[in-house]
N, C-alpha and C positions, 0 to 999 in steps of 0.2 A: 732653452738657454735664454737669459735675460737680454733685453735690447740695450744698446750702448747708452741711449738717452736715459733709461731707467737707472743705470749704474751711476751715470754722472749726477743725476738728480739726488741719488742716495748719498753720494760723496759730498755734494753741496750742503745737504742737511746736516751731515756730520761736522762739516767745517763750521757751520753756524753754531752748533751745540757746544764745541770745544774751542776756546780762544787759541789763536795762533801761537801766543807766547807762553802756553801752559808749560810748567816745569815737568809735567809728566809725559811729554811728547815721546821721550826715549822709551819709556816703559810701554806706552801704547803701541809704538811702532814694532817693538819686539813681539807683542802678541798678535798684531795685525799681519806680521810677516809670515805667520803659519798658514799654509794653504789647506783647503778642505780636500776631501777624497775626490771631488769632481774636478779639481784643478783650479777652482775659483778662489780668490782671496777672501778669507773670512772676515766678518765684522768683529768688533771688540768682544773678547770672551766675557762671559757673564761675571766672572770674578772681578774684572776691572770695572765693569758697569756698576757693580755693587760698591766698589771702593769709592767711586765718584758720586754715589747717590746722595751723599751729605752736602754736596756743593751745588750752588745755584749758577748754572751756566746759561742764563737767559731763559729759564723755564717759565712758561706762561702760567697764569693763574686760572682758577675756576674750571670750566668745562674742558678747555684746551689742556690745562695741566693734568686733569684726570685722565684724559685720553692718552697723554704722553706717558703717564705712569703705567697705564694698562699695556700700551705698546711695548714699553721697555720690559715689562714682566713677561710678555709673550716672546719677545726677542730673546730674553735671558733663558727661558725654558727651551726654546728651539736650539739656542747655541749650546746649552748644556748637553742636549742629546747629540748634537753634531760633534761636540768635542769627545763624547764617549765613543762615538763611532770611529773618530780619527785615532783615538788612543788604541782601540782594539785593532785597527788596521796596522798601526805602527808595530804592535806586538806580534802580528802574524794573522793569517786568515782565520775566520770563525764563521759558524753557521748563522745565517741572517735571522733565524727565529730563536728566541730566548728559551732557556731550559724549561721555564714555567709553561710555555706555550707548546713545546715539543715533548710529548710523553716518552719516557724511557721504554726500552724493550720490555722490561718487567711490567710496567704500567699498561702497555699495549696488550700484553698477554692477559693480564687480569681483566681488562675491559672486554677482551674477546670472550673469555670464559663466562664473565657475568652476563654478557649479552645472550649466551646460550643457556643460562640458568645453571651453570656448573661451578663448582668450587675449584679455584686454581690450585694446581699441584705440579710443581716443576719436575717431578719424577714420574708421575703417572697421568697421562693425558687420556681421560675417559670421556669420549664424545659419542658413545653408542646411542643410536636412535635419537639424534638431535636435529633431524631434518636439515642437515647441512646443505648449503647451496654450493655451486661451483665457485662463487666468489668467496665463500667461507673457506673452502679448501685452499684457494690461492692466498688468502690472508694468513691462514694457518702456516702455510709453507714459509711465508715471510717472517714468521715468528720463531721458527726453529733455530736460527742462529743465536737466539737469546735463551735457549733451553739446553745448555750443554750437559746437564745432569739427567736428561730425560731417559727413562728406561723402558716405559711402556706406552704404546699408542694403540688405542682402540677406537676404530671408526665404523664399527659394524652397524648394519641396518640403516645406512645412509646411501640411498640409491644414487644420489648425484655425485658421489665420489667416482663412480664409473666414468671413464673418459677424461678425468682430470688428475689421475694419480701421478703422472709424470711431473707435474708442478711440485708435488710433494717429495717424490723420490730423489729429485736432483738436489734437494736440500738436506738429505739424510746424512751427508758427511758432517754436518754440524752436530749430530746426535750420535756419535760413534759408540756410545755406551748402550744403545738401544738393544734390549733383550727380547721384547715382546711386541709383535705386530699382529693385530686382529682386524681383518677386513671382511667379516661375514656379510653376505647379502648386500654387497656394494655395487652390483651390476658391472663388475669389472669387464673391460674390453680386451681385445688382443693386444692393443697398444699398452694398456695398463699392465698386462702380464709381462710383456717385453721389458718395460721400464722397471718393473719390480725385479726381474731377473738381473738386469744391469746394475741394480743397487746392492746386490748381495755383497760385493767386494767392499763397499764403504760402510757396511754395518757388520763388522767382524764378530761382534758379541751376540748376534741374534740367536736366540734359543727357541723361541716359540713363534710359529707362523700358522695362522688360522685363516683359510680362504674359503670356508664352507659356504654353501648356497650361492655360488657364483656360477651359474650354468654355462656362461660363455667361455669358461676355462676349458671345457670339453673339446678335445682335438687340438689344443694349443699348449699343452703342458710342456712340450719341448722348449717353447719360448722362455719358460721360467727356469728350466733345469740346465740348459746348455751352457750357461755362464756361472753356474754354481761352483764356487772355488772348492778345491779339494781340501778335506779336513774341516769343512763347515761345522759350526758348533750347534746346529739345530738339534734340539732334543724333542720337540713336539711339532708334529705336522698334521693338521686337520684339513681334510678336503671333502667334507660331507656334501652329498648331493651337488656335485660339480659337473655332472653329465660326462664323466670321464669315459674315454673310449678304449678299445683294445690297444690302439697305438699309444695312448697316454700311459697305459700299463707298462709298455716297453720303456717309455721315458722315465717312469717312476722307478723301474728296476735299475736303470743307469744312475738315477739320483741316489739310490741306496748305497752305491759304491763310494760316494763322497761325503756321506753324513754318518760317520761311524758312531756318533754319540746319541743317535736317535733312541728315544725311550717310549714315545707314544706315536702310533700311526693309525689315523682314523680315515678310512676310505668308505665309510658307510653310505648306503643309498646311492651307489653308482652301479646300476644294473648291468652295464655292458663291460665292466672291467674284469668280470669273472673269466672271460675268454683268455685273458693274459695272466691269470693268477699263477699259472704254473711258472711263467717267466719271472714274475715278481718273487714268488716263493724261493726260487733258486738264489736270488740275491739277498734274501733275508739273513743269510749267514754273515753278511757284512755289518749287521747291526746286532751284535750279540748281547747288547745291554737293553734290548727292547723289553718293555714292561707291560705295554698295552697294545693289543692288535684288534681293531674293530673292523669287521668285514660284514656287518649287518646289511642285509639286502644288497648283495654285490653280484647276484647272478652266478653263484658258485655252482659248479657241476661236479660229477664224479671224479674226473681227473684233477679238478681244482683241489679237492679235498686230499687226494693222494699227494699232490705236490706240496700242499701245506703241511701235511704230516711229516714229510721228509725234512722240511725246514725247521720243525719244532725241536729236532735234536740239537740245533744250534742256539735255541732260545731258552736257556736254562733260567734266565731271570724273569721270564714272562709271568705277570701277575693277573692279567685279564685277557680272556679270549672270547670274542663275541662273533659267532658265525650264524646268528639267528636269521630267520626269514629268508633262508636259502632252501627252497622246497625241493630242488633237484638233487640235493646231496643225500636225500633219503635212500637207504639201502647201500650206502658207500662206507659205512663205518667199519665193516669187517676188514676191508683192505686199507683203511686210512686212520687207524687209531693206535698203531704200534708205538708211536713216540708220545702220544698224548699222556699216557700213564706216567711218563718220566718227568712231567712238569711239577716237581715237588714244591715249587713256590707259587703255583697257580692259586689265586684267591677267588676269582670270578669266572664262571663258565656259563655262557648263555647259549642255549640250544633251542630256544622256543621257536615254534613254527618251522621245523625242519623236516616235517613229514617222515620221521624216523619209523622204520619198519620194526616188526617184532624181532627180527634178527639183529637189528641195530640195538634194540633194548637189551638183548642178551649180551652183546659186546660191551655196551656201556655199563652193564651190571658188574663186569669184571674190571673195567677201567676206572670209573668214577670213585669207587671206594679207596683207590690207591692215591688219590689226590689229597694228601694229608693236610695241606694248608688251606683247602677250599673253605670259603666263607659264604659265598653266594652261588646258588644253583637255580637256573631257570629252565624247566622242561615243559613249560606251558604250551598248549595248543599242539600237542603231539598225542593223538588219540591212542596210539598203540602202547603208550606208557601205562595207561590204565587197564588195558585188557591183556597184556602179555603176562605169561606165567613166570617170566624171569624175575628174580628177587631184587630188582633195582631199588625200589623204595625201601624195602626192608634193610638193605645194606647201607643206607644212609647213616645207620648207627655208628659206622666206623669213621665218621667225619665229625668229631666232637666240636670242631671250631665253626660249624655252620651257623650263620647268623640270619640268612635269608633263604627260604625255600618257596619257590613258585611252581605250583603244579595245577594251575587253573586250566579248565577246559581240556582235561586229559581223559575224560570218559572213565573216571575211576569206578571200579566195581567195589563191592563191599570187602572182598578179600584184599585187594591192593591197598584199600583205605585202612583196613585193620593193620596191615604190615607197616604202613606209614606211621600210624598211631603208636605202634610199639617202638619203632625206630626213634620217634620224637622223644621218647623217655630218656634217650641218651644224648639229647641235644640241649644242654643247659644254657648255651649262649644264644639260643634262638630269639631273634628280634622281630622278624617278619615272616608271616605264614599266609600264603595265598592259596586258598582251595576253591576259589570261585568257579562257577559253572560246572560243578561236579554234583550231579543230582543225588548221588548216594549219601552225601553228607547229611541231608535232611533226615531227621529221626535217628541218626547214628552219631551225633556229635558227642554223645557220652563216651564213645570210644577214645576220644581225645582228652577225656577228663583228667587222667593221670598226667599226660604230657603238659596240659595247660596249668596244672598245679605246680609242676616243676619249672616251667618256663618263666622264671622271675624277670627276665629281661624283655619279654615280648612287648612290642610297642605298636605293631600293626597286625590286625587280624582281618582278612578279607574273606567274606562268606557270601558274596553276591551270587544270586541265582543258584542257590544250593537246595531249594525245596525245603527250607527250614520250617519247623512247626513250633507250636507254643512250648513244647517240652524242651526244645533246644534253647530258646530264649530264657526259660526258667533256669536252665543249667548255667548259662552265662551269668545270670543274676546271682545265683548261689555262690559261684566262684568268687565274685567280687565281694560279696558279704563276708566270705571267709578270709579275705585279705589277699586273694590271688588277682592276677591281671592288674596289679596296682599301678603299673607304668604304661598301661595301654593309652596310646595317643590317637589312633585311627581305627575305627570300627565300621566296616562296610557290611550292612545287612540288606542292601537294596535288592530289588527284583525277587523278593521272597513273598509272593502274593498269597501263599498258603498259610501264612501266620494269621491266626484269628485275632479279633479285637481283644479277647481275653488275654491272649499271649502278649500283645502290645501293652496291655494294662499292667501285667506283671513285670514286664521289662522296664517300663517307665517308672514304676514305683521303686525299682532298685537301681535306676540309672545314676542317681546321685553318688553312688559308691565309686564310679569311674572318675576319680578326682583329677586325673591328668588328661582326660579326653579332650582333644582339640577338634576332631572331625568325626561326624556321625552321619551316615547315609541310610535312610529308611525308605527311599523312593520305591515306587511301584514300576512294573514293567511298562515300556513305551506304549503298548497296545491296550492298556487297561487304565481304569480309574476307580476310585472307591471313596465313599464318604469317610471323613475322619471321625472316629468314634469318641466316646467319653474319655478315652485315655489321653486326649489332647491336653486337657487341663493338668493331668499328672506329668506330662512331658514338660509343659511350661514351668511347673513347680520345680522339677528336677534341674532345669536349665539354670535357675537362680543359684544352684549349689555347685555348678560346674564352671569355676572361674576361668579355666583354660579354653573352653569351647569357643571356636571361632567360625565354624561352618556347620550348617545342618541342612542335609538334602532331604526334601519331602516332595519330590516331583510326583505329580498325578494324584496326590491326595486332595480330595475336594473338601475345602473348608467352608463352614457356614459363615455368614456375614459377621456374626459375633466372634467366631474364632479368628477370622482374618483381621479384625480390628485389634484383637488381643496380640496377635503376632506382630502387627505393624507398630504397635505402641510398646512392645516388649523392651526394645533396646533403650528407648528414651526413659521408660519408667524404671528400668533397672540399671541405667548407666552402663550399658553394654554395647558391643559392636559386632554382634553375631551376623554372619551372612546367611540369610535364609534363602535356599534355592527351592522354590515352590513351583 
């Protein structure tokens, strides 16, 4: 506050500047009568000062006059600003910071996204693997009120989200159109799981929830499910590798009773949940629209498979069933495949590494051919598939819609391989064929000649570790020269150390015919190495004629100094960007 003496001094100066008998006294008093916001009487408004600027009321000359003019200009500017504040106060309260200085919610959101190197999108918030800090999560939460149209939030692979999720969930009522929430590998804590469960009621449109790779969820799933509202709209639920326990299995079973719209359930890599699979299976009848069930590596046992089979009778819409890598279900298919054959809409069946017995193969030989919609079948790493006398592979001919067949590491003998080759003649839609790690293929690839000629859609051919010989490579080259395998994109010939340099030479000379090839692997076995022969120059020449090739595997081939220099300069010399894995 100014001192009394200063105020009196100021008034004396004003009295000297304006004559007492001035005819404008009335006007001046009217303006001076207006008080400032602080309660003090204001000096003359700048408009009046400007009005009197043409009159000489004792203004001194020279330096003094210049100082007076400068003082009046400064006073005028200050008074203008003061008057603006007074006018705004008269009109009502306002923010003390101007709009130019205070960014809008949209501007703040754009700045936040730009800071993280992401493109702003008011409907899809993709912040996967952005190294978010706890402060970032807090800032993001403060921005949600400005994103009413937001439909997707993806915060996966941000470890610092763990322990801070509540700051976000309490703001989710601002984004009640939210349909997708992805929180993979966020190190979620028990508190996070609880806060997420409490948020279900304020995001009624939520359809997709992905909590995969959060190991702390294990044993705490009830915190998430106990507040789930009945009739929840969730269609997709993924909890891969969440360390779920048998108790969690019971909570999940209860959850199934309130999410009738569920279409995708992924519980893969939860090794302890198999103990409660029978309980879960009993409540699968509550989700009749289920289209995908993933139980890969879930510790399923004999009784688990029996319970699952009973549930299949209620899952007529099922499109994908994955029970792979459950070794203890081997020998159970006889008592647990009664309803599998009735899945007329099933498109994907994955049974790899299930330790199926010869008896299981016999059962599957009767069941699999009845799956008329089947498009993908994986029987890999089941040794008895290759040695059983059951006609499983031969009966694949009854599945004309098959696009992918994986029978790697099945110990195929020549007779089962021959049966497969004959069945393949009836698979015109085949796109992927994986025969890797079956030694009998070497020297017998000619058995597939007819099938490969007819398979016009084939795009992936995997023949890794098949004991291939030069004759087999010559056959592949001949097929391409005749216009077959024209759409092949991926060719895996790795770990076939038995191919001679002459065989590689023939192959490389015909390699240019694989016009759409994008991946090629000719690596040697891990325990070996070999000098790269004269065919290397033919390989480089062929690469210049393969515009789609992006990756070439040549591990453990020993290159000479000259060959290595040619390889290192190839991309620059030919304006390519091939990844050489040597």
